N, C-alpha and C positions, 0 to 999 in steps of 0.2 A: 178542429180537425177530428173526424171520427175514424177510429181504427177498428177494423173488423177482425175479431179473433177467430182463427180457423182451428177447429178441433181435429186433431189427427188421431184416429182410432188406434192405429198401431202404437203410438206413443202411450196412449192411455192404457192399452193392454199390457205393454211392457212394464209400465210403472205400477200398475195396480195388481197385476197377476204374477209376473215374474219376480218383482221385488217384494211385494206385499200382497197377501191374499186376505182381504177382509180385515186388514189391520195386523195380520200376523205374517211374519216373514216366511218365505217359502222354505228356507233352511230349518227354521224352528218347527214348522209343520212336518217336514220330512223326518226330523229327528224324533219328534213326539210320536208319530205313527210307527216309525221303525222300532223305537223302544217299546211301544205298546205291543207290537207283534212279537218281540223277543220275550216280553213279560207274559204274554198269552201262551207262548210255547212252554215257558217255565211252569205256569200254572197247570197246563195240560199234563206235563211230565209228573208233577207232584200228585195230581189226581190219579194218574194211572198207577203210580207206585203205592199209593195209600188206599186204593179201592179195595173194599172188603165185602161188597155186596154179592148178590147171586149172579148177576150178568152185567159185564162191563159194557157201557154205552159209549161208542166212539163219537156218535153225534153230539152227545152232551159235552164231551171234552173239547170238541171243535167249537161248540157254542160258548164255552168259557173263553177261548181265545177271541172269538168274534165279539163277545161282550166287552172285552178290554179295548179292542179297536174302536168299536162303536161309541163307547162311553168317552174315550179320548177325543174322538171326532166331535161329539156333542159339546164337550167342555171347551174345546178350541173355538167352536162357533159362538158359544155363549159368551166367553170372555172377550171376544173380538168386537161384538156389536150389542149394545144394550137393547135396541129395538128387536133384533133377532132373538135375543135371550128371552124376552117376554113372549114372543110368538112360539118359541120352542117349548117353554113351560106350559103354555096353553095347549099345544099339540100333544105333548107327552101326558098331560093330565087325563086324556080320554083313552089312553092305551090300557088295556086290561090283559093280564097274563093269567091263564088258567091251567097251565101245565102242572101236573101233580109232581111233588118232590118225594121220591121213594125213600131216599136215605137222608137222615138228619144232617150228616156231614156235607151233603151237596149244597145246603143253604150257605155254609161257610165259604165254599168255593165260589158260589155265585156272588156273594157279597165281596169276596176278595177280588174277583175280576172287575166288578163295578168300581170298587174303591181304588184299585190300581189305575184304572182308566181316568178316574176323576183327578187323582194326584198327578198323573203324567200330564193331563190336559191343563192343569193349573200351573205347570212348569216346575213342580217340586220333584225334580228327577232323582236327587240323592235319597229322599224319603221313599220314593216309589221303589227304587232298586234295593236298598238295604232293608227296608221294611218287608218287602216281598221275600227276600232271602231268609230273613228271620222267621217269617210265617211259614215258609216252606220247610225249614229245618224242624220247627216245632211240630208241624203236622206229621212229618215223616217219623219223628221220634215217638210221638204219642199215639197216633192212629194205629200203627202196626205193632204197638207194644203188646206182648203176650202177658197175660196175668191169670193167676189162679182164681181171681175174684170174678171171672166171667161167669155169669149165671147160666145154668142149663135147666131145661125142662125135661123131666123123664116121665114117661107113661108106661105103667106096668099093668098087665092083665094077669090076674091070678085067681085061684079058687080056694075058698075056705079061709078061716081066721088064722090057722097055723101057718099057711103059706104067706099070708099078709105079714104076720109077725116076723117070719124068717127074712122076708124082703126088707123090712124096715130095720132089722138088726144089722144086716150087711151094709145098708145105706148109712146107718149111724156110725159104723166102724170105719167106713172107707172114704167118706166125704168130710169136708170141713164143717159144713152145716147144711141142714135141709129144712124144708117147710112144705107140709102137705097142702097143696093148693085146692085139690078137690078129690072126692071119693064117690064113685058111682057103683052101686050094687045092683046087679041084675040076676033074676032067677035063672036065666038061660046062659048069660055070658060071664057070670061070676063077678069079681071085683075089679074095678079099674081105678088105679091110683095115679094121680097127677102130682108130681113132686118137683119143687124147685130146689136145686142143689148147687153148692159151691164146692169145687174140687180141692183136695189137699195138694194134689200134683196133677200135671197135665198128662193124665192117663185115664183110660176107660176100661181097664181090665175087669173091674168089678161088674161091668155090664154083662160080661160073659158068665160070671159067677151067678148073677141073678137068673140068667136064662137056664142054668143047670138045676135050679131049685124045683123040686117036684110040685107041680100045680101051676107053675108059671108058663103061660102060653105065648106071651109076647112082651118084649122090652124095647122101647124106643127112647132115644135121648137126642135132643136138638139144642143148639145154642139159642139163647133168648136175651133180648135187650129191653124188654118191657113193652115194645110196640109191635114187633114182628118176630117171626122165627125163621132161621136160615140154617 
């Protein structure tokens, strides 16, 4: 006696989608994406609090949150289906990102967002939460930490050897240490000194003293990190 099995699409939909989506329960998926959203907001907040660049980019901070969500979604898909994971790896291997990273610390935030999404997608929720809290505290403490060791570049335009000596004497007495990076001598524009300095205290009063020296026409000081000036 042959029995014909009738497939009910509604039952299949309920069992495969409402109960489990690709091998992952709907509740687990909602929890993972919800936590990824909260973690992304936390990373956005830390980025805003620790930003020290010239111009804050709100689109980049939103991208950090989006990266956490997208990475979590990818890991959920990869861990639920082996065939899908192979296809996903092949698809992602052809993606190329060419957006320039202006601040070195931005790389840490990008990697943090991706790592948080990976850990959440893998189901290691305590590690993702406590690890992110620890990372956020460390970044807030150290990125915004003010120190006298911050290097500065100072450019002084002066005339004559005596004026140059007076400038270097004041710099030697008022800063912790200094190093002459370059010296340009022009018949028409005089002497231009470029000096890297480390301050004894967080004060720039000696810049005013330098400007009062006879023969000094211009004094400029900017913070310097070795790659860019701001």
